[in-house]
TORKEVEX-451753 format. One line per 3 residues: their letters; for each residue x, y, z of C-alpha. Coordinates in steps of 0.001 Angstrom, whole numbers, plus 500000, padded with zeros to 6 digits. Example, Ala and Ser with C-alpha at 12.3 -4.5 7.8 and 13.67 -1.06 7.14 Angstrom:
2
as = 512300 495500 507800 | 513670 498940 507140;
//
This chain:
117
xxx = 500000 500000 500000 | 501479 503332 498936 | 500894 506370 501145;
xxx = 500831 509705 499351 | 502775 512441 501114 | 500895 515700 501588;
xxx = 504087 517594 502226 | 507813 517088 502095 | 509406 517520 505510;
xxx = 513034 518261 506190 | 515448 519630 508712 | 517231 522724 507459;
xxx = 520417 524486 508487 | 521908 527646 507024 | 525483 527814 505747;
xxx = 527715 529818 508062 | 530979 529622 509947 | 529376 530070 513371;
xxx = 526633 528176 515188 | 523453 528288 513161 | 519839 527574 514139;
xxx = 518281 524344 512892 | 514742 524709 511525 | 512193 522054 510642;
xxx = 510451 522920 507382 | 507861 521402 505109 | 506209 522611 501909;
xxx = 502445 522191 501820 | 501448 521640 498195 | 497753 522260 498819;
xxx = 498471 525763 500222 | 501545 526581 498173 | 503306 527684 501366;
xxx = 506203 526550 503507 | 505811 525602 507159 | 508907 526514 509182;
xxx = 509287 525682 512871 | 512280 526477 515055 | 513837 523486 516762;
xxx = 515708 525875 519073 | 518813 523796 518419 | 522039 525253 517053;
xxx = 524996 523586 515389 | 528065 524557 513416 | 527597 523743 509713;
xxx = 530853 521732 509655 | 529162 519374 512157 | 526125 518819 509895;
xxx = 525712 516090 507244 | 523888 518023 504497 | 523348 514968 502300;
xxx = 521556 512969 505013 | 520148 516024 506831 | 521386 515066 510267;
xxx = 524236 515624 512672 | 527530 513981 511830 | 530075 512389 514166;
xxx = 527537 510551 516327 | 529771 507518 516928 | 532051 507149 519896;
xxx = 532150 508374 523460 | 533467 511871 522915 | 531538 514855 524312;
xxx = 530937 516059 520739 | 529445 512704 519705 | 527253 512632 522811;
xxx = 526008 516158 522103 | 525260 515266 518476 | 523285 512184 519541;
xxx = 521192 514333 521900 | 520541 516905 519167 | 519624 514146 516683;
xxx = 517140 512594 519130 | 515467 515972 519527 | 515360 516551 515768;
xxx = 513835 513111 515213 | 510942 514132 517468 | 510011 516839 514952;
xxx = 509940 514444 511990 | 508094 511801 514003 | 505447 514290 515137;
xxx = 504977 515555 511582 | 504437 512017 510290 | 502060 511230 513160;
xxx = 499909 514335 512570 | 499699 513739 508802 | 498732 510100 509449;
xxx = 496108 511065 511997 | 494439 513489 509598 | 494577 510966 506740;
xxx = 492779 508433 508940 | 489857 510827 509457 | 489906 511889 505777;
xxx = 490768 515520 506483 | 493517 517664 505023 | 496046 519047 507420;
xxx = 497044 522663 506854 | 499907 524818 508081 | 497925 526417 510904;
xxx = 496795 523027 512201 | 500346 521700 511997 | 501680 524743 513890;
xxx = 499066 524231 516637 | 499964 520528 516897 | 503679 521339 517093;
xxx = 503080 523991 519769 | 500871 521607 521726 | 503246 518638 521732;
xxx = 506630 520344 521577 | 505830 523268 523873 | 506988 525836 521315;
xxx = 510188 523992 520386 | 511316 523108 523903 | 511118 519353 524091;
xxx = 512337 516892 526628 | 513648 513443 525906 | 511948 510764 527927;
//
């Protein structure tokens, strides 16, 4: 069974030499607009894997690797929530829009401040 994606989600980071904010973004085809949500995480671009859209150097026991694993866990929560909300709305045969997605993100992520259980 093939599931049609309503929007393409991704984690985005700007190119810079200093620490840069990481934003979650998704383009909603039905509205022709982009949903952008701050993850409130920052990382240096040299520590980001642009091809795979995730933190690099997550192996090992170094403080840097540990920090990158924590950041990646937090970023995964954004993608997981997005997929969950889209699935929930598909199950009730309703279209999800940007405003609904923003409300869901605010509700579950407490405006970008999330805790890892």
